Structures are given as structure tokens and as C-alpha cells.
C-alpha positions as CSV (number, residue, x, y, z in Angstrom):
1,M,30.7,14.7,-46.8
2,R,29.5,13.9,-50.3
3,R,32.4,15.7,-51.9
4,M,34.9,13.9,-49.7
5,A,33.3,10.5,-50.5
6,R,33.4,11.3,-54.2
7,L,37.1,12.3,-54.1
8,L,38.0,9.1,-52.2
9,K,35.7,7.1,-54.5
10,V,33.7,5.5,-51.7
11,S,29.9,5.6,-51.0
12,T,28.5,7.9,-48.3
13,S,26.5,5.0,-46.9
14,G,29.7,2.9,-46.7
15,Y,31.4,5.7,-44.7
16,Y,28.5,6.0,-42.3
17,S,28.5,2.2,-41.8
18,H,32.2,2.3,-41.0
19,V,31.6,5.1,-38.4
20,E,28.8,3.1,-36.8
21,R,30.9,0.0,-36.6
22,C,33.7,1.9,-34.9
23,A,31.3,3.6,-32.5
24,A,29.9,0.2,-31.5
25,T,33.3,-1.2,-30.4
26,I,34.3,1.9,-28.5
27,V,32.8,2.2,-25.0
28,T,32.0,5.8,-24.0
29,P,32.6,7.0,-20.5
30,R,28.8,7.1,-19.9
31,Q,28.4,3.5,-21.0
32,Q,31.3,2.5,-18.8
33,R,29.8,4.3,-15.8
34,R,26.4,2.6,-16.3
35,A,28.1,-0.8,-16.6
36,D,30.0,-0.1,-13.3
37,L,26.8,1.0,-11.6
38,T,25.0,-2.1,-12.8
39,V,27.7,-4.4,-11.2
40,K,27.5,-2.4,-7.9
41,I,23.7,-2.5,-7.9
42,L,23.7,-6.3,-8.5
43,D,26.3,-6.6,-5.7
44,V,24.2,-4.7,-3.1
45,H,21.1,-6.5,-4.2
46,A,22.8,-9.9,-3.8
47,E,24.2,-8.9,-0.3
48,S,20.6,-8.2,0.8
49,D,19.5,-11.6,-0.3
50,G,17.4,-9.9,-3.0
51,T,15.3,-7.9,-0.6
52,Y,16.6,-4.4,-1.2
53,G,14.6,-2.1,-3.6
54,S,16.0,1.1,-5.2
55,P,15.7,3.3,-2.1
56,R,17.8,1.0,0.1
57,I,20.2,0.4,-2.7
58,I,20.7,4.1,-3.3
59,T,21.4,4.6,0.4
60,E,23.9,1.7,0.4
61,L,25.7,3.0,-2.7
62,R,25.9,6.5,-1.2
63,E,27.4,5.1,2.0
64,R,30.0,3.5,-0.2
65,G,30.9,6.8,-1.7
66,E,28.9,6.7,-5.0
67,T,27.2,9.7,-6.4
68,V,24.1,8.4,-8.0
69,S,20.5,9.6,-8.6
70,A,17.4,7.7,-7.6
71,K,16.1,7.6,-11.2
72,T,19.3,6.1,-12.5
73,V,19.3,3.3,-10.0
74,A,15.6,2.6,-10.6
75,A,16.1,2.6,-14.4
76,I,19.1,0.2,-14.2
77,M,17.2,-2.1,-11.8
78,A,14.2,-2.2,-14.2
79,E,16.6,-2.7,-17.2
80,I,18.2,-5.8,-15.6
81,G,15.0,-7.1,-14.1
82,I,15.6,-7.0,-10.4
83,E,13.3,-5.5,-7.7
84,G,13.1,-5.5,-3.9
85,I,10.7,-7.5,-1.9
86,S,8.2,-5.7,0.2
87,P,7.1,-7.5,3.3
88,R,3.5,-8.5,3.0
89,T,1.4,-7.1,5.8
90,F,-0.7,-9.6,7.7
91,K,-4.4,-8.7,7.2
92,V,-6.8,-10.1,9.7
93,R,-10.3,-10.9,8.4
94,T,-12.6,-9.2,10.8
95,T,-15.9,-9.8,9.0
96,V,-16.9,-13.5,9.2
97,T,-20.6,-14.0,8.3
98,D,-22.5,-16.6,10.3
99,P,-24.5,-18.6,7.7
100,A,-27.1,-19.6,10.3
101,A,-27.8,-16.0,11.3
102,A,-31.0,-14.2,10.4
103,F,-30.3,-10.8,8.9
104,P,-32.7,-7.9,9.6
105,P,-33.7,-5.8,6.6
106,D,-31.6,-2.8,5.6
107,L,-33.4,0.1,7.1
108,V,-30.7,2.7,6.2
109,R,-30.3,2.0,2.5
110,R,-26.9,3.9,2.4
111,N,-28.6,7.1,3.7
112,F,-26.5,7.3,6.8
113,D,-27.4,10.9,7.6
114,Q,-31.1,11.0,8.3
115,G,-31.1,14.7,9.3
116,R,-31.3,14.2,13.1
117,L,-29.2,12.9,15.9
118,D,-29.6,9.3,17.0
119,A,-31.5,8.2,13.9
120,V,-28.6,6.0,12.6
121,W,-25.6,4.7,14.5
122,L,-22.8,3.1,12.5
123,T,-20.5,0.4,13.9
124,D,-17.7,-1.8,12.8
125,I,-14.7,-3.7,14.1
126,T,-11.2,-3.2,12.9
127,Y,-7.8,-4.7,13.6
128,L,-5.0,-2.6,15.0
129,T,-1.3,-3.6,14.9
130,C,0.3,-2.7,18.2
131,G,3.7,-3.3,19.6
132,Q,2.1,-5.2,22.6
133,G,0.2,-7.6,20.4
134,E,-3.1,-7.9,18.5
135,T,-5.9,-5.4,19.4
136,Y,-9.4,-5.1,18.0
137,L,-11.4,-1.9,18.1
138,C,-15.2,-1.7,18.0
139,A,-16.5,1.9,17.5
140,I,-20.0,3.4,17.2
141,R,-20.6,6.7,15.5
142,D,-23.7,8.8,15.0
143,G,-24.6,9.1,11.3
144,H,-25.7,12.7,11.5
145,S,-23.1,14.4,13.8
146,R,-20.3,11.9,12.8
147,R,-19.3,11.9,16.5
148,V,-17.8,8.7,17.9
149,L,-20.2,7.8,20.7
150,A,-18.3,4.8,22.1
151,H,-15.3,2.6,21.4
152,V,-14.1,-0.6,23.0
153,L,-10.6,-2.2,22.7
154,A,-10.1,-5.9,23.2
155,D,-7.6,-8.7,22.4
156,H,-10.3,-10.8,20.7
157,I,-13.4,-10.3,18.5
158,G,-16.7,-11.1,20.0
159,A,-20.3,-10.1,20.6
160,D,-19.3,-9.0,24.1
161,M,-17.2,-6.1,22.9
162,V,-20.1,-5.0,20.6
163,C,-22.5,-5.1,23.6
164,Q,-20.0,-3.1,25.7
165,A,-19.8,-0.5,22.9
166,I,-23.6,-0.2,22.6
167,D,-23.9,0.2,26.4
168,Q,-21.3,3.0,26.3
169,A,-23.0,4.8,23.4
170,V,-26.4,4.6,25.2
171,A,-24.7,6.1,28.3
172,T,-23.1,8.8,26.3
173,R,-26.4,10.0,24.9
174,D,-28.1,10.0,28.3
175,R,-31.6,10.0,26.8
176,S,-34.0,7.6,25.2
177,I,-32.7,6.2,21.9
178,T,-36.0,4.5,20.9
179,G,-36.1,4.1,17.1
180,T,-32.3,4.4,16.6
181,V,-31.0,2.0,13.9
182,L,-27.6,0.3,14.6
183,H,-26.1,-0.3,11.2
184,S,-23.2,-2.7,10.8
185,D,-21.8,-5.2,8.3
186,R,-23.0,-8.9,8.5
187,G,-20.2,-10.1,10.8
188,G,-21.1,-12.9,13.2
189,E,-20.4,-10.7,16.3
190,F,-23.2,-8.3,15.2
191,T,-25.7,-11.0,14.4
192,A,-25.1,-13.1,17.5
193,G,-28.0,-13.7,19.8
């Protein structure tokens, strides 16, 4: 290269600058393909009202006959600054503390397995999403055996479902449970009179 530049009486840096300028104006097939994909991705994203993310866009492009990889679509979407919208899941707050309630001392102190059955029972209420509507589950579990002793399903949260679960757990053990500690969070249904 140096010899040719010397014979033509031009600088080597001038030659390389000329090559870079020519390369900048010529679109390579790869650049053209990426530009076409960008337009198609924007089109699919707009048709979905801006909700489709890369997995759905890939599926749609493939249904339209495009051969495209998941990484390429994700990279192009990140490059142009678009993303899908994930529906936010509705989260029910199941622990509502009663400010007027008196809380007993913590007898368990995070040591749930006391080395014997019926020393500590653990309970909580959770929300379940079902096709039929809203459902709440109250379960009681033995801290040592980790066996679920009782569970109650209801369409509402309340102290009555906790009482039912306790009655079921006592009936399951079929023996005296004197001295058993029922450990729960500080939800109002557990501290109700």
C-alpha cells in the first residue's frame, strides 16, 4: 500500500480516508436486511398497539414468512428503544394489621422446628387466582413434620376461616395440643377476639 501511495504521490492516510468515505455511502446487504427488519418490527409493534414484546414479534414475523432469530429481534428492539408491555398482576394485600390489637410475645423467635410434633404450628392466608373468582386459602402446618394439618378455602378473608382451620388441625391431631404455639403474621384476622 505504501509503495502504491508513493508512486501515485498520495498519502496513505488520504487513501484510507477515501475508502472509509466510500464504505459509508454504500449499504451492505447486512445493513439493508437489518433496516428492513427494523421497519417490520416497528410495523408489528404498532399493530399490537405497542404491547408486543420480542417473543410475540418473533412469532408474528415468522408467520409472515421471515427467517429471524430471537436475539436479532431483541437487539433491534433495544437499539430503537421499544419494548412490550407486560400486564401487571393484581396483588391482593392479605396482611392488614389491626392497630388496636394487642400482640402476644413471639415465643418461636424464628425457630420453627422445636424438635417435636405439635410444638409450633405455622399459619398464613394467601390469595389464589381462579377462573371462578377470588379465593383465599388459610393453611396450618406443623413446624417439625412440615405436614399441612388443615386448610380452609373461602371467598373472603376473616377470623372465621382461621377458626375453622384451627378446628380442623386440632381434629387432625386427635390428641391434646396443650402447649402448642400457633405462629402467624400480625394480620387482623389472626389477632381478632
